[in-house]
N, C-alpha and C positions, 0 to 999 in steps of 0.2 A: 712109797708108802700108800697102801690101799686102805683108805678110810672107810670104804664101803664093804669090805669083806665080812665083817662081823654082822652087818645088816642083812646081807644075803643069806648068811648061814642061819641067823636067827629066823628069818622068814621061812626058810626051808624046814627048820625044826617045828615052827608053829603050825605049818600046813600038815606035817606028818602027825602032829599031836591033835589035829582036828580044829585048830584055832584059825579057821580060814578068814574070819572077819578081821581079826587083829593083823594077820599077814597082809590082808588087802589094804588096811589103813596105813601100813608102812609105805605103800606105793601111793595111796590116794592123797595123803596130806601134803607131801612135797609137790604133787601134781596139781594142787589147787593154786599155785603161785600166780598163774595168769588167768584164773577163773574169773569171769565177770561178776560172780556173786561171792564175795569174801565171806558172807554169812554162812555159806556151806562149810567152810573150814572151821569157823567158830562152833558150828553145830556138831561137827565130828570130833573136835578136840577133847571135850570132856570124856567121851567114850574111850578115846585112845589113851588118855592119861589114866583113867580108871583101870584099863586093861594092863597098862605097864605096871601100875602099882600092885594089882592083884597077882601079877606074875613075879613080883618082887625083882624087877629088872630096872634099876636106876639108869642104866645106859639108854634104855628105850625111852624113858621119860625125858632125858636130855635131848634125845633125837626129836621127839614129837614137839617139845616146847621150843626147840631151836627153829624148826621149820615154821611153826606158828608165828614166831617173832619175825622171821624173814618176810613173811607175807605182810605183817603189820607195818614193818619198818621200811621195806623197799617199795612195795606196791601201794600201800596206804599212807606212807610217809608220816606215821605217827611219831609224835615227839614226847612231850611230858606225860601224856596219858599212858604211854607204854613204858616209861622209865622205871616204875616200880617193879614190873614183871621182868624187865631186862636185868636189873640189879639182882633181883631174887634168883633168876636163872643163873647168873654168873656165880653167885654164892653156892648154889646147888651143884653146879658143874665143877666146882673146885673142892668138893669134899673128897675124902679118901676113896670112897667107893665109886666115884665118877671121874676123878682127875685123869685117869688113863684112857677114858673114852675119847676117841678121835674127835667127836663132835663137841667136846668141851673146848677145844681150840676155836671152833666156829662161834661159840658163844661170845668170845671176846669181840668178834666182828659185830655181833648184835649190839653190844653195849656201845661200841664206837659209832655205829650208824645211828643209834638212838640219840646220843649226845650231839651228833651232827644235825639231826632233824630238829632238836630243841634249839640249839644255838651253835651252829658250826664254827664261826670265827671265835666265839667266846670260849669254847672248850677245845680249841685246836691243839694247844700244848698238851693237854691231858690225853687227847686222842692219839697223838703221836707217841706219848709215853707208853700207853697200854699196848699199842701196836708193836712198838719196839721190843717191849718185854715178851710179847707172844712170839715174835719172830726169833727171839733168842732161844726159844724152846724147841723150835722145829728147824728143818733145813729145806732146801729148794726142791727136794723130792716130794714134799707134801703138797697135795692140791691146795691146802689152805695157805700155802706160802704166797701165791699170787693174790688171793683175796685180802689177806692182812696187809700185803704190800700196797695194794690199791687204797686201803683205808688210811695208811700212813701218808700216801701221796695226796689223798683228798684233804687231809688235815693241813698239809703244806699249802695246798691251793687256797683253803679258807684263810690261812694266815698270810696270804698274798706273797707267797714264796714260790711262785710258779717255776722259775728256772731250777730251783732245787728239786722240785717234784719231777721235772723232766729228767734230770741227771739220775735221781734215785731210781726211777722206774727202769731206765736203761740198764743200770747196774743189776737190778733184780732180774731183769729179762736175761741178761748174760749168765747169771747164776743158774737159771732154769735151763738154759741151753747146754751148759756144761754137764748137767746130769741127764741130758737127753730128753728133756721135756719140751713139748711144743708150747708156743706162746698163744694162749687163747684169745678169742675175739674180744672178750670183756676186758682183758688186761690191755690189749692194744687200743681199745677205745679210750681207756684211761690215759694211755700215752698220747693219743690224739688230743684229748682235752687239755693235758698239760702243755703240749706244744701250742695250742690255740691260746691258752692263757698267757703264754710267754710271748705272744705276738707273732708266732710262726704259723699263720693260717694255711699257707700252701702246703707245708709239711704235714699239717693235720689232715688236710683234704687228701693227700697222697695215701695216708694210712687208711682213711675211710674208703677210698676207692679200692684199695687192695683187699680190705675186709669184704666189701660187697662183691668183688670179683670171685672170691672163693666161698661165698656164703652158700649154705645148703638149706634144705627145707626145715631142718631141726634147729635153726638159729633161735636163740632166746628172744622172746617177744619184747622183753624189757630192754635188752641191748639194742635191738633193731630200732625201737622207739627213741632211745637216747641218741643213737647215731644219726637218725634223721633230724632230730631237733638240733644237734650240734652242727650239722651241715647247713641247716636253715639259718642258724645264728651267724655262721661265717658269711653266707651270702648276704644276709641283711646288713652286717657290718660293712661289707664291700658295696652296699647300696644297690645290689641286685634284688630289689624287693619283689619283683614279679616271680622270679625263680624261687625265692625264699617262701613266698606265700603259697606257691604251687605245691611244694614238697612238704610243707609243714602239716602235721596231722591235724585233723579237725578236733575241736574240743570234745565231741562225743566219743572219739576214739582213744582218749587219754585215760590213764590210770592216775589216781591222786599223786603218786610218786613223781609224775612228770609235770605237775602243774607249775611249779616255780621255774623250772628250766624252760618250759614252753612259753611262759609269760615274757621272757626276754626277747626272742625274735619277733613275737607278735607285737610287742611294744614298739620295737624299732620300725616295723612295717607300718603300723597304724599311725605312728607319729609322723612318718614321712609321706604317707598316702592317706589323706583325710577321708577318702571314700571308704576306706576299710575301718575307720574309727567309728563304729556304730554302737547303738545301745545294746545290740545283741552281743557284741564283744564285751561290753561292760558287764552284761549279765554273767557271761562265762567267767570273767575275772573276779567278779564279786563272789561267785560260788566257790572259786578256787580259794579266795581269801577266807571265806567262811569255813571251808574244810581245814585249812591250816590253823585257823583260830580254834576250831573245835578239838583238834588233836594235840594242841599245845606245841605246834611248830613255830616258835616265836619269831625267829629270824626270817624264816620263809614268809610268815604272815606280813611282817613289816615290808619286806622286799616287794611282795605282790601288791600290797596296798599302795605303796608309793607309785608304782607303775600304773596301777588302776586309776589312782587319783589324778595323775598327770594327764592321762588320756581323757578322763572325764572332763577336766577343766578345758582341754583343747576343743571338746565338742559342746561346751557350754552347759554341762550337767553339774552344776554346783552341788545339788543335793547328794548326788552319787559320790562326789569327791569328799564331801563332809562325812558321810557315813563311813567311807573307807578309812579316812584319817582318824576318826574316833576309835575305830577298832585297832588301827595301827598303833595308836598311842598306848593302849592297854598292853600290847605285846612289846613295844619298845621299852617300856618300864621294867619288863621282866628279863631283859637281856643282861648278860654278865657284865658287859662293858657298853652301856646304853648311850653314851654321849653322842656318838656320831649319828646313830639312827634317830635319836630324839631331836637333834638339830635339823635333820632332813624332814622329819614329820612337822616340826614347827614352821619351817620355811614354806612347806606346801600348804599348811593350814592357813597361813597368812594370805596366800593367794586365793584359797577357797573362800575365805571370809569376804573377800572383795566381790564375790558373786553370791552373796547372801540372798536368799529368797525373800518372800514376803510380798510379792506382787499381788495386787488385788485380783479376785476371781474375775474371769471374763464375763460371766453371767451370774445371776443369783445361784446360791448353793443348790436350791431345789431343781434348777434347770441344768446343772453341770453334767449329769450323766448323759442326757440327751445331746448336749452340746458336744461332748467328747466323742460320742458314737457317730456323730455326723461328720467328723473330720475325715478327709480322704486319707491322710497319712499323719501319724502322730508318734510321739516318742513317750514311753511311760516315764522316762526320767524327767521330762518336762511336765507331764500330767500329774505325777504323784504328789507334788507339793500342793497343787490345787485341790486334789481329792482329799488329802489329809486335813487341809484347812476347812474344806466343806464339811467333813465329818465332825469337826469340832463344833460347827454351827448347827448341824443336824445330827445329834448323836444317836437317834433312833431310826435313821434312814437306812434301811437294809440295802437298797440299791447302791448307795454311796459306799457303804461299808464293804460290800462285795467287790465293787470296782476298784476301790482303793487297795484291797488285799491283792487283787489280780495285778494291779500296777506294781505293787511291791514285789510280787513273784516274778513279773516280767523283768524287773531290774535285778533279779537274782537274790533279793533280800527275803529269802524264805522264812527265816526266823522272825524278822520284823512283821511279815504278813501274818504269821501265826499269833504273835503277840497282839497285833491290831485286832484280829478276830476274837481272841480271848477277851479283850476288853469289851467288845460289843456284846458277846454272848453273855458275859456275866451281868451286864447292865440290862440286856433284853433277852432273857432266856426263852420267851414265848414266841419270838419272831423267827420263823423258819427262813432258811436261805443262808445267812452267814454261819449258822451252826453246822450245816451240812458242808459248807465250803471248808470250815475248820476241820471237820471230820475227814474230808478228803486229804487235806494237807498233813494231818497227823498220820493217816494211813500210808501216804506216800513216804513219810519220814520213818515208817516202821515203829511209830511211837504208840504201841497198844496201851501202855500205861496212861498216856495222854488221852486216848479215846475213853478209857475207863473213867478218868477224871472228868471228861466232858459229859459222860452219861450221868455221873453223880451231880454235876453242877446244874444240869437242866432237868433232873428227874422229877422234882416236885412241881415245877411250873410247866413242863413239857414232857409228860411221861412217854408219849409215843416216840418222840425223837430219841429219848434215852433208850428205849427198847431197841430202836434201830441201831444205835451205837453198839449195844451189847451183842446184837446179832452179827455186826461186822467183826467184832472181836472173835466171836465163836467161829465165824467162817474162816478167818485167817489162821486160827489155831486148829482148823480142820476138825472141830467138834461138830460133826454133821448133824447128829441127833439134836444137840442143843440149838443149832441153827433152826431146825424145823420147829422145835418147841417155842422158841422166841417169836418166829414169824407167824406161827399159828395164832399166838396171842395178839400179834400186830394185826393180822387179818380179821380177827374177831372184832377189832375196833374200827378197822378200815377195810370193809369187804371188797371194795373196788380197786385196791392197791395192786398194781401190776408188777412194779419192780420187786416188791417183796415176794410175789409168786415166782418170779424168774430166779431170784437167788435161792429160794427154797427148792425149786426144781433142780437147780444145779447141785445143791447139797444132797438132795435125794438121790440123784444119779451117782454122785461120788460115794454115797452110802449104800448103793446097790438096791435102793428102794424104788424099783421100776414102777410099781403101781401108783405111788404118790407122785412121782415125776410125770407120769402120763396124765393123771387127774389134773395136776396144776397146769400142764401145757394145754389141755383141753379148755380149761377155764380161761386161760390167756387168749386163746384163739377166739373164744366166744365173746370176750370183752373187746377185742380189736374192732375198730370201725372200718378197717380196710385190710386187704391182704398185706402181710409184711413178715418180718423176721419171726414173730411168734408162731405163725402158721408153719414156717419152715422148721422151727424147733419141734413143733408137734409132729410133723412128718418124720423127723428124725427118730423121735421116741416111738412113733407108731410102727416103725419097721422092726422093732425089737421083740414084741411079745411072742410071736409065733415061733421064731427060730432062736430066740434068746435063751430058751431053756436048754437047747442042745449045744449051742456054741458058747454060752456063758457071757457075762458082762465083763468088760475090761476092769482090772483092779482099780480101786479108788485112788491109789497113789500113782497111777500111770501118768506119764507125761506124753504119751503117744496120742495121736489123733485117731478118730474113729471114722471109718468109711463103710457105708453100706454098699455091698457089691452082690448083685443077684440075690437080694434078700438076706444076705448074711453079713455079719460084722467082722471086720478084721482090723488089726492095729497097724497104723502106718506112721512113718516118721517125717513125712513131707507132704505138701499139698499135692493133690492128684495131678499127674502130668496129662498132656494132651492125648496120650494113648489109653488113659484109664477111663472107666465108666462108672456111673453111679445110677443105680436104678432102685426105685421104690415101688413095690407092687401096688397096683390100684386097690386090690382087695384089702391089703393091710391098711391103706389110707381110709377107705370107706368104712372098714370095720371099727377102727380105733377113733376115727374122726367123722362121724356120720353127718355133722353139720356143715362140712365142707361141700362146695359145689361138686356135682357129678363130673364136670369137665375138669378133673383133677390135673390132667396133664397140662392144660393151659394155665391153670393156677400155679402149678409148679414152675413152669417156664417163666411166668411173671415174677415169682418169688426169686428165681435164679437171677433174673436181671436186677431185681431190687438189691439182693444181697451182694452181687458183684459190684454194684455201684457204691454200696456202703463200705465195702472192704478194699476196693481198689484192685480186685482181680481183673485180669485181662480177658477179653472176649475169646481168647484161644482155648479157654477151659471147655471141657466137654459139656454137653447139654445138661447132664444130670449132676455135674460135680458140685454146683452151687457153692455155698460158703462152707469151708471146712469146719466141721464140728469138733471142737476141742474141749475136753474135760480135764482140768488139771487139779492136782491135789492142792496146789497153792492158787490163790485168787489171781485173776488176770485183770487187765485194765477195763474189761467189760463188766466187772462186778458192779452192781448198782451201789452208788455211794449215798445219794441223798433222796429222800422221799419228796415228791410233789414240788419240784422246782420248775416253775414255768420258764418259757423261753426268755422273757424279758430279764430274768435274773442272771442269765448266763454271761452278760457282758459281750455278747456276740456282735461283731461289726464286720465291715468289709475286710477281706484278707489282707489288705495293705496295712491295716491297723494293728497295733500291738495287742488289742483286745481279742484278735483272732487266735492268740496263743492260749486262751483260756481252755480248760480241759473238756470242753463240751463234746467234741467229736469222738472222744475215746470211750464213751459209754453209750453209744447210739442205740444198741439193741435193748437197753433197759429203760428207755425213756417213754413218756406218754406218746401215743400214736401220732398226735398232732403237734408234738413238741420236740422232734428230733433235733438235737443240737444244743439242748440245755444240759445243765449238770445232771449227773446220774440221779435216778429217782426210784422210789418204792411204789409210787402210785401209778 
């Protein structure tokens, strides 16, 4: 059974009819399964669905919605938040006009996965029933046969019937062999999982070894990740912790769909090897817990929380354990059969209460910030309770408020950090610092509605800060003209603001307004107290006017870098190699930037050294390569976040301290010339 034949035929017909965009989306949307930015899929989906409906093609709508659900359910591990759409899609796929669509069978898998994410053990019987019903509609010749079989086996595993899952999968594999189908790696990985769950670790490892021996470059990224985590789990159970830790993927390399399975081997490793049980691991587990909570994956949330809390108690982090268990309780109560998990949470909570905080501050609250910054090595899990207690004593102390929010963020409690800052900003709208820290956190979370609320909250008492928030919204929505209008108003009130000029110059370049960008870069160079990145930015823009008319500016939506080569601009996709050159003609420099010293070559070499030190480029770069100039349609981490935040507000400390994790270094080029290392600024 070729379930893709109709897709390829439709794609060919669409291209012949001139619908190239729709034909491209048929390939693009399934291809975003492993994209590091799932928001790209969400952005393309409305267009795809509108096209399917305009073509009056319900099969195509089933296709698009199914692949969107696959991304949400397998890669993002969404549970209750996706349940409504999963059920709606199931109903749509079983109408008369869609029932014969091959992908209507795949929709059954979507529903099974969704209920597995919500509460796998609680809905195991229903998942087996729906999978069995679907298997009765198809035969082993269908590609869906292996997928639905794996869903049935997964439900058996959640029901703690691993031997049955092992036997069932072997029976289904034999059925596929009889019709001449190969057994795919994903199916075999499920067989290995069933063997491991049955206590047959060596048999599971044999399957993993065989898969890896035959693996090609086109292997599914999700399957590769699952396989590595399973292997690490087996090694950890056999107390080979060093090997398990070596092969286990780093937290940063995971997709949310792997958070719960990853937490098992890392829990075993950290429990047995105290040196690996760090507050950094606690931060990763807390963020995994927050994600599971946010998407309504109730059983996964409780499972992660219990592991997280036990490790926190082992390293003496009572506050972290209590936070995790409080969240676990809310999700344990939502399980279909909650008794077992509720008892486990209650037992862990009784242990956590024995480590209840409340210790007196080591110094008076007014001196706590200086005290913590002086520590050679500290843990935010230990510092956060002191900081929150000090904030209660000094509710208008912005330094304490910012450092407490940073400690919460270092612990992975991002939502708690935002709530803490919201309380401060509402009580103290005129105090700068915490409001811009809150702005940064909201922008990092992609919460533009929250930024708009922040602007409204502080508009009356702090109109300039509100104006800056509105400019940030416009920048991220790529409303370049609005960015310029808002920042022009800002600069009318704050003529010396540099970060505002930098962001306006970036927006002007994206809007192809070269004259405005050049004027702003000249003003920034004039305001600078010493040569620096602003001079380099000016040199970059200065090389454009003479030849820019002939070769044109790169399009505003381009994500390519720009490189000046012999006075002309070309688009490149990677930093310059050691064989490339970058030359800026002195005539262009002196014509567009007459205030620069005549020895421009020496100045540029100094700028090159400065920019390389700031960005971490190696000295192997050619003399004129400097720092790669990038203009993106979407804002980068170098976009200025907060106006006029001095160094003392950044919470900067020695690298050994958790305070070094604060976002200071990511916004260097937009900071005051004498305050590199503070939070982003407009002044």
